[in-house]
C-alpha positions as CSV (number, residue, x, y, z in Angstrom):
1,M,107.0,91.1,102.1
2,R,106.2,94.4,103.9
3,Q,105.1,92.4,107.0
4,S,108.5,90.6,106.9
5,G,110.2,94.0,106.8
6,I,108.3,95.2,109.8
7,S,109.1,92.0,111.8
8,N,112.8,92.5,111.0
9,C,112.8,96.1,112.3
10,V,110.7,95.1,115.4
11,Q,113.1,92.3,116.1
12,M,116.1,94.7,115.7
13,T,114.6,97.3,118.1
14,K,113.1,94.9,120.8
15,E,116.2,92.9,121.5
16,K,118.1,93.9,124.6
17,P,121.6,92.6,124.1
18,S,124.4,93.4,126.5
19,L,126.4,96.6,126.2
20,F,129.4,94.7,124.8
21,S,127.4,92.7,122.3
22,S,125.7,95.9,121.1
23,I,129.0,97.4,119.8
24,T,130.6,94.1,118.7
25,G,129.3,91.3,116.6
26,K,127.5,92.7,113.5
27,A,127.9,96.2,114.9
28,L,131.7,95.9,115.1
29,P,132.4,97.6,111.7
30,A,130.3,100.6,112.7
31,S,131.9,100.8,116.1
32,I,135.4,100.7,114.7
33,Y,134.5,103.4,112.2
34,M,133.2,105.5,115.0
35,L,136.2,105.0,117.1
36,V,138.6,105.8,114.2
37,Y,136.7,109.0,113.5
38,T,136.8,110.0,117.1
39,A,140.6,109.3,117.4
40,Y,141.2,111.3,114.2
41,T,139.0,114.2,115.4
42,F,140.8,114.3,118.8
43,A,144.3,114.2,117.3
44,F,143.4,116.9,114.7
45,A,141.7,119.2,117.2
46,N,144.5,119.0,119.6
47,G,147.4,119.4,117.1
48,M,149.0,116.1,117.9
49,N,151.8,114.3,116.1
50,V,151.4,114.9,112.3
51,N,152.3,111.3,111.5
52,L,149.6,110.0,113.8
53,I,147.0,112.3,112.2
54,R,148.0,111.1,108.8
55,L,147.7,107.5,109.9
56,L,144.3,108.0,111.4
57,Y,143.2,110.0,108.3
58,A,144.3,107.2,106.0
59,V,142.5,104.5,108.0
60,Y,139.3,106.6,108.2
61,Y,139.2,107.2,104.5
62,A,140.2,103.7,103.6
63,M,137.2,102.4,105.6
64,T,135.0,105.0,104.0
65,A,136.1,104.1,100.5
66,W,135.6,100.3,101.2
67,Y,132.0,100.8,102.3
68,M,131.3,103.2,99.5
69,L,132.3,100.6,97.0
70,K,129.9,98.1,98.7
71,C,127.1,100.7,98.3
72,F,127.5,100.8,94.5
73,S,125.8,97.4,94.2
74,M,122.7,98.9,95.8
75,L,122.3,101.9,93.5
76,K,119.6,100.3,91.4
77,T,117.4,99.6,94.4
78,S,117.6,103.0,96.2
79,S,116.6,106.3,94.7
80,F,118.2,108.1,97.7
81,L,121.5,106.4,97.1
82,K,121.3,107.1,93.3
83,Y,120.8,110.8,93.8
84,L,123.3,111.0,96.6
85,N,125.8,109.4,94.2
86,I,124.9,111.8,91.4
87,L,125.4,114.8,93.7
88,L,128.8,113.4,94.8
89,V,129.9,112.9,91.1
90,L,128.8,116.5,90.3
91,F,130.8,117.9,93.2
92,I,133.9,115.9,92.2
93,L,133.7,117.0,88.6
94,Y,133.3,120.7,89.4
95,G,135.8,120.5,92.2
96,V,138.4,118.9,89.9
97,D,137.7,121.7,87.3
98,L,138.4,124.3,90.0
99,Y,141.6,122.5,91.0
100,L,142.9,122.6,87.4
101,S,141.7,126.1,86.5
102,G,142.5,127.9,89.8
103,T,141.0,131.1,91.1
104,A,143.1,133.8,89.3
105,G,140.9,136.9,88.7
106,W,138.3,135.9,91.3
107,K,136.7,138.5,93.6
108,E,138.3,136.6,96.4
109,Q,141.1,134.1,96.1
110,R,140.6,130.5,97.4
111,E,142.8,127.4,97.4
112,N,142.4,125.3,94.3
113,T,141.4,122.3,96.5
114,S,139.0,124.3,98.7
115,F,135.8,123.0,97.1
116,L,136.9,119.3,97.1
117,V,138.1,119.6,100.7
118,D,134.9,121.2,101.9
119,Y,132.2,119.3,100.0
120,I,133.4,115.8,99.4
121,P,134.2,114.8,103.1
122,S,130.8,116.1,104.0
123,L,129.0,113.5,101.9
124,L,131.2,110.5,102.2
125,P,130.0,109.3,105.7
126,V,126.4,109.2,104.5
127,F,127.3,106.4,102.2
128,V,129.0,104.5,105.0
129,F,126.1,104.8,107.4
130,Y,123.7,104.0,104.6
131,Y,125.4,100.6,104.3
132,F,125.3,100.1,108.0
133,G,121.6,100.8,108.1
134,R,120.8,98.8,105.0
135,K,122.6,95.7,106.4
136,G,121.0,96.2,109.8
137,L,124.4,96.6,111.6
138,I,123.3,99.4,113.9
139,N,120.1,100.3,115.8
140,E,118.8,102.7,118.4
141,R,120.8,101.1,121.2
142,W,124.0,101.6,119.2
143,F,123.2,105.3,119.0
144,R,122.4,105.5,122.7
145,I,125.7,103.9,123.6
146,F,127.8,106.1,121.3
147,F,126.0,109.4,122.2
148,V,129.0,110.2,124.5
149,L,131.4,109.9,121.5
150,F,129.1,111.9,119.2
151,F,129.1,114.7,121.8
152,F,132.8,114.3,122.4
153,N,133.5,114.8,118.7
154,I,131.3,117.8,118.5
155,L,133.0,119.3,121.6
156,M,136.5,118.8,120.1
157,L,135.5,120.5,116.8
158,Y,133.8,123.3,118.7
159,L,136.8,124.0,121.0
160,N,139.2,123.8,118.0
161,E,137.0,126.3,116.1
162,Q,136.8,128.6,119.1
163,R,140.6,128.6,119.5
164,K,140.9,129.8,116.0
165,L,138.2,132.5,116.4
166,L,139.8,133.8,119.5
167,E,142.7,135.1,117.5
168,T,140.5,137.1,115.1
169,S,138.1,138.2,117.8
170,L,140.9,140.1,119.5
171,T,140.6,142.6,116.6
172,D,137.0,142.3,115.7
173,E,134.5,140.7,118.1
174,R,132.0,140.2,115.3
175,D,134.3,137.5,114.0
176,F,133.5,135.5,117.1
177,I,130.7,133.7,115.3
178,S,131.3,130.1,114.4
179,N,129.5,127.5,112.2
180,S,130.3,125.1,115.0
181,G,126.9,126.1,116.4
182,Y,125.4,124.0,113.7
183,F,127.5,121.0,114.7
184,V,126.3,121.4,118.3
185,A,122.7,121.8,117.2
186,S,122.9,118.7,115.0
187,L,123.0,116.5,118.2
188,I,119.3,117.2,118.9
189,P,117.9,114.2,116.9
190,L,119.8,111.8,119.1
191,I,117.5,112.4,122.0
192,A,114.8,110.5,120.1
193,F,116.6,107.3,120.8
194,Y,116.0,107.7,124.5
195,D,112.3,107.2,124.0
196,K,112.0,104.9,127.1
197,R,113.6,107.6,129.3
198,K,111.6,110.8,128.9
199,L,113.4,112.7,131.6
200,V,116.8,112.0,129.9
201,Q,115.3,113.2,126.6
202,Y,114.3,116.6,128.0
203,I,117.5,117.1,130.0
204,L,119.6,116.4,126.9
205,G,117.3,118.5,124.8
206,G,117.6,121.4,127.2
207,L,121.4,121.1,127.4
208,I,121.8,121.0,123.6
209,L,119.5,124.0,123.2
210,G,121.5,125.9,125.8
211,F,124.8,125.0,124.2
212,T,123.5,126.1,120.8
213,I,122.3,129.5,122.2
214,F,125.8,130.0,123.7
215,C,127.3,129.6,120.2
216,F,125.5,132.8,119.1
217,K,124.6,131.3,115.7
218,R,121.0,132.4,114.9
219,G,120.5,130.0,112.1
220,A,121.6,127.1,114.3
221,I,119.2,128.2,117.1
222,L,116.3,128.4,114.6
223,C,117.1,124.9,113.2
224,V,117.4,123.2,116.6
225,G,114.3,125.1,117.7
226,L,112.2,123.8,114.8
227,S,113.5,120.2,115.3
228,F,112.9,120.3,119.1
229,A,109.4,121.8,118.5
230,Y,108.5,118.9,116.2
231,F,109.7,116.5,118.9
232,M,107.6,118.2,121.6
233,F,104.5,118.5,119.4
234,T,104.7,114.8,118.3
235,S,105.4,113.6,121.8
236,F,102.5,115.6,123.3
237,K,100.1,114.6,120.6
238,S,100.7,110.9,121.0
239,S,100.8,110.8,124.8
240,K,98.1,110.0,127.3
241,L,96.6,112.7,129.5
242,S,98.9,112.0,132.5
243,S,102.0,112.1,130.2
244,K,100.8,115.3,128.5
245,I,100.8,117.0,131.9
246,S,104.3,115.7,132.6
247,I,105.5,117.0,129.2
248,L,104.1,120.4,129.8
249,L,105.8,120.5,133.2
250,L,109.1,119.5,131.7
251,L,108.7,122.0,128.9
252,S,108.0,124.7,131.5
253,V,111.1,123.9,133.4
254,I,113.2,124.0,130.2
255,V,111.7,127.3,129.1
256,Y,112.3,128.7,132.6
257,F,116.0,127.8,132.8
258,L,116.7,128.8,129.2
259,S,115.0,132.2,129.7
260,G,117.2,132.8,132.8
261,Y,120.2,131.5,130.9
262,V,119.6,134.0,128.0
263,E,119.0,136.9,130.4
264,N,122.3,136.1,132.1
265,L,124.1,136.0,128.8
266,M,122.6,139.4,127.8
267,D,123.8,140.9,131.0
268,S,127.3,139.4,131.0
269,S,128.1,139.5,127.2
270,D,127.9,142.7,125.2
271,F,128.3,140.7,122.1
272,F,125.3,138.4,122.8
273,Y,123.2,141.5,123.7
274,H,124.3,143.0,120.4
275,R,123.2,139.8,118.5
276,V,119.8,139.8,120.1
277,M,119.2,143.4,119.3
278,E,120.2,142.9,115.7
279,T,117.7,140.0,115.5
280,K,114.9,142.2,116.9
281,E,115.7,144.9,114.4
282,G,115.6,142.4,111.5
283,N,119.3,142.5,110.8
284,S,120.1,139.5,108.6
285,S,123.9,140.0,108.5
286,G,123.7,141.2,105.0
287,R,121.9,138.1,103.7
288,D,119.1,140.2,102.1
289,N,121.7,141.9,99.9
290,I,123.5,138.7,99.1
291,Y,120.3,136.9,98.2
292,G,119.1,139.8,96.1
293,Y,122.3,140.0,94.1
294,F,122.5,136.3,93.3
295,L,118.8,136.0,92.4
296,S,119.2,139.0,90.1
297,Y,122.4,137.5,88.6
298,F,120.8,134.1,88.0
299,F,117.6,135.3,86.3
300,S,119.3,138.1,84.3
301,A,122.3,136.0,83.1
302,D,122.7,136.5,79.3
303,N,124.9,133.4,79.0
304,G,122.7,130.3,78.4
305,L,125.5,128.0,79.4
306,N,125.8,129.6,82.8
307,I,122.1,129.2,83.4
308,L,122.3,125.5,82.5
309,W,125.7,124.5,83.9
310,G,126.5,127.3,86.3
311,N,129.7,129.2,87.0
312,G,131.6,126.3,88.4
313,A,132.6,125.3,92.0
314,Y,132.4,128.4,94.3
315,G,131.1,130.4,91.4
316,T,129.5,132.7,94.0
317,V,132.9,133.6,95.4
318,K,134.2,134.1,91.8
319,I,131.6,136.7,90.9
320,Y,130.8,138.3,94.3
321,G,133.6,137.4,96.7
322,I,131.4,135.5,99.1
323,E,129.2,132.3,99.2
324,A,125.5,132.6,98.8
325,H,124.8,131.5,102.4
326,M,121.9,129.5,101.0
327,D,122.2,126.0,99.5
328,W,119.6,126.6,96.8
329,L,121.1,129.8,95.5
330,E,124.6,128.3,95.8
331,M,123.5,125.4,93.7
332,A,121.9,127.7,91.1
333,V,124.9,130.0,90.7
334,D,127.6,127.3,90.9
335,F,125.9,124.4,89.0
336,G,123.0,126.1,87.2
337,I,119.7,124.3,86.4
338,L,121.6,121.0,86.3
339,G,122.6,121.3,90.0
340,L,119.3,122.7,91.1
341,T,117.5,119.7,89.6
342,V,119.8,117.1,91.1
343,F,119.6,118.9,94.5
344,A,115.8,119.0,94.4
345,L,115.6,115.3,93.3
346,F,117.9,114.4,96.2
347,W,115.6,116.0,98.7
348,K,112.6,114.5,97.0
349,S,114.1,111.0,97.5
350,V,114.8,111.8,101.2
351,Y,111.2,112.9,101.8
352,R,109.7,110.1,99.9
353,N,111.7,107.5,101.8
354,I,110.8,109.1,105.1
355,R,107.1,109.1,104.2
356,L,107.1,105.5,103.1
357,G,109.1,104.4,106.1
358,K,106.8,105.7,108.8
359,R,105.1,102.3,109.4
360,L,108.2,100.2,108.6
361,I,110.6,101.3,111.3
362,S,110.4,101.9,115.0
363,P,108.8,105.1,116.3
364,A,112.1,106.2,117.9
365,Y,114.1,105.8,114.7
366,Y,111.5,107.5,112.7
367,M,111.4,110.4,115.2
368,A,115.2,110.8,114.9
369,I,115.1,110.8,111.1
370,M,112.3,113.4,111.0
371,M,114.1,115.6,113.5
372,C,117.3,115.3,111.4
373,F,115.4,116.0,108.2
374,I,113.8,119.1,109.7
375,F,117.1,120.4,111.0
376,F,119.0,119.6,107.7
377,F,116.4,120.8,105.3
378,S,115.5,124.0,107.1
379,R,119.2,124.9,107.1
380,T,119.4,124.8,103.3
381,F,117.4,128.0,103.1
382,F,119.8,130.3,105.0
383,S,123.1,128.5,105.3
384,M,125.5,126.2,103.5
385,S,124.5,122.7,104.8
386,I,125.3,120.2,102.1
387,G,129.0,121.0,102.2
388,D,129.1,121.2,106.0
389,L,127.3,118.1,107.3
390,S,128.1,117.0,110.8
391,F,129.0,113.4,111.5
392,V,125.8,113.1,113.5
393,T,123.6,114.2,110.6
394,A,125.4,111.9,108.2
395,S,125.0,108.9,110.6
396,I,121.2,109.4,111.2
397,I,120.2,110.3,107.6
398,G,122.5,107.7,106.1
399,S,121.5,104.8,108.4
400,G,117.9,105.8,108.4
401,M,117.6,105.8,104.6
402,G,119.4,102.4,104.5
403,L,117.1,101.0,107.2
404,I,114.0,102.2,105.4
405,D,115.2,100.8,102.0
406,S,115.9,97.5,103.7
407,A,112.5,97.4,105.4
408,R,110.6,98.3,102.2
409,R,112.1,95.2,100.6
410,G,111.2,92.9,103.5
411,K,114.7,91.9,104.4
412,V,118.2,93.1,105.2
413,L,120.0,93.0,101.9
């Protein structure tokens, strides 16, 4: 059965269909989903006709709901899908409770729908791409073809975010920091799909690193750096001597240009210089105080129910006026031991699937999943990742888990 799963994956990765057939045929649903999302992102980011935005929004979520329903029949055969579903149900229940109870008396007021709007759309595409991967509807070639659209979507979101920040930065330049840096950095695992074109991999990797640095988001720079370092180490380790020399030369070129780029930014941008100096001085943007407060709050809570069930959606904002800026603390304060357990089991299922899938899927797909895992998991320790997934991350993690589950069972289910 395992051998059959390997042959399925090998067949899927070795075929070289035409460009048109790679995005039509069995890949057509995924291609349409991608195009609808792109159209919606473009319309929303550019403030186009409201009725058009609503139409695209409706089509996108109708497709999402349809493929989610199809995933429910697979829950019994996938631990990843099971814990992802439990996590979603938990978010919905707590989000509905916030919607009904409101935020009166909180340290900082939020819209009643804020949690549902932030967290639910973040997880939904993972279900859709899990289905696409489980059914073998997309492969490495599909990701290579749609790299341009992935980048286009990120660019639209980035420019939209920057336009908003420009208004606040006129009064306080420290506000000119955007989480869009994480969205830009999330592109990095896509370079793994260009495994037959090493030069393309390193050019794209260098450009994504440079773009991420330009966003001034230190956490995003760390995450993309860790992911790219894994890519470099693994590529170097598995290469022949001649290829290792080429890799070192390419890496030297990337380091040279990025160093010059950073020096230029420090000379031309007072804000970037200020951020670099803050990092050297160990300035964590107040995270040490935030982490210390919430750790103390959680372990000294005298209400047993709060320890077990948490303080509700955005409980951190309720008691302190700001999020925890760390997924594990946010889960602990908001959802208690219940949420922490579900979150830990979710990550355990992701890691277990990746470990079991190493010999079942192509090296390129495995590399992309590992890079995405490193990026996604490392972010949980100093940012809010689970409620802020990029479409790229959702597509790679979702389809990767689906592909591995399919290969483990020896056939596309």
